[in-house]
Backbone as a printed PyTorch tensor [residue, N CA C, xyz], in Angstrom:
tensor([[[ -30.0790,   11.9480, -105.1430],
         [ -30.5150,   12.7670, -104.0290],
         [ -29.4180,   13.7350, -103.6520]],

        [[ -29.7880,   14.9860, -103.3950],
         [ -28.8140,   15.9800, -103.0100],
         [ -28.6210,   15.9880, -101.5050]],

        [[ -27.6840,   16.7860, -101.0680],
         [ -27.3720,   16.9070,  -99.6450],
         [ -28.5950,   17.3540,  -98.8420]],

        [[ -29.3690,   18.2750,  -99.4090],
         [ -30.5180,   18.8030,  -98.6840],
         [ -31.5740,   17.7220,  -98.4610]],

        [[ -31.8110,   16.8910,  -99.4720],
         [ -32.8100,   15.8300,  -99.3510],
         [ -32.3710,   14.7860,  -98.3370]],

        [[ -31.1060,   14.4380,  -98.3120],
         [ -30.6030,   13.4470,  -97.3630],
         [ -30.7020,   13.9760,  -95.9430]],

        [[ -30.3580,   15.2310,  -95.7550],
         [ -30.4350,   15.8250,  -94.4230],
         [ -31.8550,   15.8520,  -93.9060]],

        [[ -32.8130,   16.1380,  -94.7910],
         [ -34.2130,   16.1920,  -94.3820],
         [ -34.7040,   14.8180,  -93.9550]],

        [[ -34.2910,   13.7650,  -94.6690],
         [ -34.7570,   12.4270,  -94.2990],
         [ -34.1430,   11.9800,  -92.9770]],

        [[ -32.9130,   12.3850,  -92.7150],
         [ -32.2840,   12.0470,  -91.4360],
         [ -32.9830,   12.7530,  -90.2810]],

        [[ -33.3580,   14.0080,  -90.4760],
         [ -34.0560,   14.7540,  -89.4340],
         [ -35.4330,   14.1560,  -89.1650]],

        [[ -36.1090,   13.6730,  -90.2090],
         [ -37.4390,   13.0910,  -90.0510],
         [ -37.3720,   11.7930,  -89.2470]],

        [[ -36.2760,   11.0770,  -89.3430],
         [ -36.1400,    9.8160,  -88.6210],
         [ -35.8330,   10.0450,  -87.1470]],

        [[ -35.2890,   11.1740,  -86.7800],
         [ -34.8900,   11.4300,  -85.3940],
         [ -36.0510,   11.3280,  -84.4040]],

        [[ -37.2000,   11.9400,  -84.6340],
         [ -38.3110,   11.7890,  -83.6760],
         [ -38.7490,   10.3360,  -83.5170]],

        [[ -38.7120,    9.5670,  -84.6000],
         [ -39.0760,    8.1530,  -84.5180],
         [ -38.0780,    7.3930,  -83.6490]],

        [[ -36.8050,    7.7280,  -83.7960],
         [ -35.7910,    7.0630,  -82.9750],
         [ -35.9850,    7.3940,  -81.5070]],

        [[ -36.2810,    8.6570,  -81.2220],
         [ -36.5380,    9.0360,  -79.8340],
         [ -37.7650,    8.3250,  -79.2870]],

        [[ -38.7990,    8.1880,  -80.1060],
         [ -40.0130,    7.4930,  -79.6760],
         [ -39.7100,    6.0320,  -79.3710]],

        [[ -38.8650,    5.4170,  -80.1960],
         [ -38.4950,    4.0180,  -79.9670],
         [ -37.6960,    3.8630,  -78.6840]],

        [[ -36.8490,    4.8270,  -78.4090],
         [ -36.0590,    4.7690,  -77.1770],
         [ -36.9160,    4.9880,  -75.9350]],

        [[ -37.9930,    5.7350,  -76.0770],
         [ -38.8430,    6.0480,  -74.9380],
         [ -39.6880,    4.8580,  -74.5050]],

        [[ -39.9160,    3.9020,  -75.3840],
         [ -40.7250,    2.7270,  -75.0470],
         [ -39.8760,    1.7790,  -74.2030]],

        [[ -40.3410,    1.4170,  -73.0190],
         [ -39.5510,    0.5060,  -72.1940],
         [ -39.4510,   -0.8680,  -72.8450]],

        [[ -38.2820,   -1.4370,  -72.8060],
         [ -38.0460,   -2.7440,  -73.4170],
         [ -38.5250,   -3.8860,  -72.5220]],

        [[ -38.4740,   -3.6780,  -71.2090],
         [ -38.8590,   -4.7070,  -70.2520],
         [ -39.8800,   -4.1070,  -69.3040]],

        [[ -40.9490,   -4.8400,  -69.0590],
         [ -41.9380,   -4.3580,  -68.1090],
         [ -41.4070,   -4.5140,  -66.6910]],

        [[ -41.5950,   -3.4950,  -65.8850],
         [ -41.1650,   -3.5560,  -64.4990],
         [ -42.3760,   -3.9500,  -63.6660]],

        [[ -42.3060,   -5.1250,  -63.0500],
         [ -43.4410,   -5.6120,  -62.2890],
         [ -43.2940,   -5.3310,  -60.8050]],

        [[ -42.0790,   -5.1660,  -60.3260],
         [ -41.8540,   -4.9240,  -58.9090],
         [ -41.7850,   -3.4340,  -58.6200]],

        [[ -42.4610,   -3.0470,  -57.5720],
         [ -42.3380,   -1.6760,  -57.0940],
         [ -41.1660,   -1.6500,  -56.1270]],

        [[ -40.6140,   -0.4850,  -55.8440],
         [ -39.5250,   -0.4210,  -54.8620],
         [ -39.9500,   -1.0010,  -53.5040]],

        [[ -41.1780,   -0.7400,  -53.0970],
         [ -41.6640,   -1.2620,  -51.8130],
         [ -41.7000,   -2.7900,  -51.8210]],

        [[ -42.1930,   -3.3720,  -52.9080],
         [ -42.2540,   -4.8330,  -53.0030],
         [ -40.8470,   -5.4240,  -53.0290]],

        [[ -39.9520,   -4.8010,  -53.7730],
         [ -38.5690,   -5.2760,  -53.8360],
         [ -37.9230,   -5.2670,  -52.4520]],

        [[ -38.0610,   -4.1490,  -51.7210],
         [ -37.4410,   -4.0420,  -50.4050],
         [ -38.0780,   -4.9990,  -49.4060]],

        [[ -39.3810,   -5.1990,  -49.4950],
         [ -40.0590,   -6.1480,  -48.6110],
         [ -39.5690,   -7.5670,  -48.8720]],

        [[ -39.4680,   -7.9250,  -50.1370],
         [ -38.9710,   -9.2550,  -50.4970],
         [ -37.5320,   -9.4340,  -50.0410]],

        [[ -36.7090,   -8.4300,  -50.2330],
         [ -35.3180,   -8.4850,  -49.7920],
         [ -35.2380,   -8.6500,  -48.2780]],

        [[ -36.0340,   -7.8950,  -47.5440],
         [ -36.0400,   -7.9810,  -46.0850],
         [ -36.4330,   -9.3800,  -45.6120]],

        [[ -37.4910,   -9.9100,  -46.1890],
         [ -37.9500,  -11.2480,  -45.7910],
         [ -36.9170,  -12.3110,  -46.1420]],

        [[ -36.2910,  -12.1720,  -47.2840],
         [ -35.2560,  -13.1220,  -47.6850],
         [ -34.0790,  -13.0850,  -46.7190]],

        [[ -33.6550,  -11.8870,  -46.3340],
         [ -32.5550,  -11.7670,  -45.3850],
         [ -32.9140,  -12.3780,  -44.0250]],

        [[ -34.1240,  -12.1000,  -43.5610],
         [ -34.5460,  -12.5910,  -42.2410],
         [ -34.6260,  -14.1120,  -42.1850]],

        [[ -34.9650,  -14.7470,  -43.2960],
         [ -35.1390,  -16.2000,  -43.2990],
         [ -33.9240,  -16.9660,  -43.8060]],

        [[ -32.9000,  -16.2720,  -44.2290],
         [ -31.7000,  -16.9220,  -44.7450],
         [ -30.8830,  -17.5170,  -43.6050]],

        [[ -30.3550,  -18.7080,  -43.8410],
         [ -29.5260,  -19.3710,  -42.8300],
         [ -28.1820,  -18.6890,  -42.6450]],

        [[ -27.7100,  -18.0020,  -43.6640],
         [ -26.3870,  -17.3930,  -43.6270],
         [ -26.3860,  -15.9580,  -43.1200]],

        [[ -27.5260,  -15.4580,  -42.6750],
         [ -27.6420,  -14.0640,  -42.2550],
         [ -28.1530,  -14.0160,  -40.8230]],

        [[ -27.5710,  -13.1390,  -40.0210],
         [ -28.0200,  -12.9340,  -38.6410],
         [ -29.4330,  -12.3390,  -38.6680]],

        [[ -30.4000,  -13.0600,  -38.1150],
         [ -31.7980,  -12.6370,  -38.1820],
         [ -32.0370,  -11.3190,  -37.4430]],

        [[ -31.3800,  -11.1250,  -36.2990],
         [ -31.5540,   -9.8760,  -35.5570],
         [ -31.0000,   -8.6870,  -36.3310]],

        [[ -29.8500,   -8.8710,  -36.9220],
         [ -29.2420,   -7.8060,  -37.7180],
         [ -30.0770,   -7.5280,  -38.9700]],

        [[ -30.5840,   -8.5690,  -39.5970],
         [ -31.4500,   -8.3920,  -40.7600],
         [ -32.7130,   -7.6230,  -40.3760]],

        [[ -33.2370,   -7.8960,  -39.1830],
         [ -34.4040,   -7.1600,  -38.7060],
         [ -34.1140,   -5.6860,  -38.5280]],

        [[ -32.9530,   -5.3800,  -37.9880],
         [ -32.5610,   -3.9760,  -37.8100],
         [ -32.4290,   -3.2840,  -39.1580]],

        [[ -31.7720,   -3.9390,  -40.0990],
         [ -31.6200,   -3.3630,  -41.4360],
         [ -32.9760,   -3.1470,  -42.0920]],

        [[ -33.8620,   -4.1150,  -41.9550],
         [ -35.2020,   -4.0080,  -42.5310],
         [ -35.9920,   -2.8680,  -41.9070]],

        [[ -35.9140,   -2.7590,  -40.6030],
         [ -36.6840,   -1.7340,  -39.8940],
         [ -36.1990,   -0.3190,  -40.1790]],

        [[ -34.8910,   -0.1580,  -40.3060],
         [ -34.3360,    1.1960,  -40.3860],
         [ -33.8780,    1.6290,  -41.7790]],

        [[ -33.3340,    0.6990,  -42.5590],
         [ -32.7030,    1.1070,  -43.8090],
         [ -33.4000,    0.6160,  -45.0680]],

        [[ -33.9580,   -0.5580,  -45.0340],
         [ -34.5680,   -1.1240,  -46.2300],
         [ -36.0320,   -0.7290,  -46.3310]],

        [[ -36.2670,    0.5660,  -46.3970],
         [ -37.6130,    1.1010,  -46.5330],
         [ -37.6360,    2.0920,  -47.6870]],

        [[ -38.7940,    2.2680,  -48.2740],
         [ -38.9190,    3.1770,  -49.4130],
         [ -38.6510,    4.6120,  -48.9800]],

        [[ -39.1690,    4.9820,  -47.8210],
         [ -38.9510,    6.3370,  -47.3020],
         [ -38.3430,    6.2300,  -45.9000]],

        [[ -37.0300,    6.0580,  -45.8280],
         [ -36.3980,    5.9290,  -44.5230],
         [ -36.4890,    7.2160,  -43.7030]],

        [[ -36.4530,    7.0540,  -42.4210],
         [ -36.4810,    8.1880,  -41.4880],
         [ -35.2440,    9.0510,  -41.7310]],

        [[ -35.3300,   10.3100,  -41.4130],
         [ -34.2050,   11.2330,  -41.6170],
         [ -32.9680,   10.7800,  -40.8540]],

        [[ -33.1630,   10.1480,  -39.7090],
         [ -32.0410,    9.6620,  -38.8880],
         [ -31.8980,    8.1470,  -38.9910]],

        [[ -32.2210,    7.5740,  -40.1480],
         [ -32.2320,    6.1220,  -40.3110],
         [ -30.8800,    5.4840,  -39.9980]],

        [[ -29.8120,    6.0800,  -40.4590],
         [ -28.4880,    5.4960,  -40.2360],
         [ -28.1240,    5.5530,  -38.7580]],

        [[ -28.3760,    6.6760,  -38.1220],
         [ -28.0790,    6.8050,  -36.6880],
         [ -28.9400,    5.8450,  -35.8740]],

        [[ -30.2030,    5.7100,  -36.2470],
         [ -31.0890,    4.7860,  -35.5380],
         [ -30.6480,    3.3370,  -35.7220]],

        [[ -30.2410,    2.9830,  -36.9300],
         [ -29.7530,    1.6300,  -37.1940],
         [ -28.4730,    1.3700,  -36.4130]],

        [[ -27.5960,    2.3520,  -36.3840],
         [ -26.3390,    2.2020,  -35.6370],
         [ -26.6300,    1.9970,  -34.1520]],

        [[ -27.5420,    2.7660,  -33.5920],
         [ -27.8910,    2.6220,  -32.1780],
         [ -28.4740,    1.2350,  -31.9040]],

        [[ -29.3120,    0.7420,  -32.8030],
         [ -29.8950,   -0.5870,  -32.6300],
         [ -28.8300,   -1.6750,  -32.7220]],

        [[ -27.8700,   -1.5080,  -33.6230],
         [ -26.7800,   -2.4850,  -33.7620],
         [ -25.8900,   -2.4690,  -32.5240]],

        [[ -25.5940,   -1.2830,  -32.0210],
         [ -24.7810,   -1.1790,  -30.8020],
         [ -25.5120,   -1.8250,  -29.6310]],

        [[ -26.8170,   -1.6010,  -29.5190],
         [ -27.5980,   -2.2160,  -28.4390],
         [ -27.5900,   -3.7400,  -28.5640]],

        [[ -27.7160,   -4.2370,  -29.7710],
         [ -27.6710,   -5.6790,  -30.0030],
         [ -26.3000,   -6.2410,  -29.6360]],

        [[ -25.2530,   -5.5520,  -30.0460],
         [ -23.8930,   -6.0000,  -29.7280],
         [ -23.6460,   -5.9690,  -28.2280]],

        [[ -24.1190,   -4.9370,  -27.5490],
         [ -23.9650,   -4.8330,  -26.0940],
         [ -24.6910,   -5.9810,  -25.4030]],

        [[ -25.8920,   -6.2680,  -25.8580],
         [ -26.6740,   -7.3630,  -25.2820],
         [ -25.9590,   -8.6970,  -25.4740]],

        [[ -25.4180,   -8.9060,  -26.6540],
         [ -24.7290,  -10.1700,  -26.9440],
         [ -23.3910,  -10.2800,  -26.2170]],

        [[ -22.7670,   -9.1590,  -25.9430],
         [ -21.4660,   -9.1800,  -25.2820],
         [ -21.5900,   -9.3350,  -23.7720]],

        [[ -22.7770,   -9.1120,  -23.2260],
         [ -22.9770,   -9.2180,  -21.7800],
         [ -22.7840,  -10.6740,  -21.3540]],

        [[ -22.2130,  -10.8670,  -20.1720],
         [ -22.0670,  -12.2340,  -19.6620],
         [ -23.4290,  -12.9250,  -19.5620]],

        [[ -23.4140,  -14.2350,  -19.6590],
         [ -24.6410,  -15.0250,  -19.6680],
         [ -25.4590,  -14.7890,  -18.4050]],

        [[ -24.8190,  -14.6280,  -17.2420],
         [ -25.5240,  -14.4000,  -15.9850],
         [ -26.3480,  -13.1150,  -16.0310]],

        [[ -25.7590,  -12.0560,  -16.5670],
         [ -26.4720,  -10.7930,  -16.6530],
         [ -27.6560,  -10.8910,  -17.5940]],

        [[ -27.5220,  -11.6230,  -18.6920],
         [ -28.6150,  -11.7750,  -19.6330],
         [ -29.7850,  -12.5040,  -18.9810]],

        [[ -29.4940,  -13.4980,  -18.1400],
         [ -30.5590,  -14.2480,  -17.4720],
         [ -31.2630,  -13.3740,  -16.4490]],

        [[ -30.5410,  -12.4840,  -15.7570],
         [ -31.1420,  -11.5920,  -14.7580],
         [ -31.9290,  -10.4770,  -15.4130]],

        [[ -31.4550,   -9.9580,  -16.5550],
         [ -31.9930,   -8.7610,  -17.1940],
         [ -33.2780,   -8.9750,  -17.8370]]])
């Protein structure tokens, strides 16, 4: 075989290689929404995670299409939670 014949066979194999690469090797069964929902529920029910904080993260950040001000809204919710927790017990009972 000459150089020209070898080059032609290599070029013919290239589209097949690209086609093989285009086929996904693993089926993806989870959608981003399902993944984030499962993650949120797992965080909320975990013993090692603050449930209120997990709720804030789920509501503001762990969404497929977060609000434009998601980080600022989450920060405000965290600050409000921290303020509530830092208040003396007497004030919490009155409030």
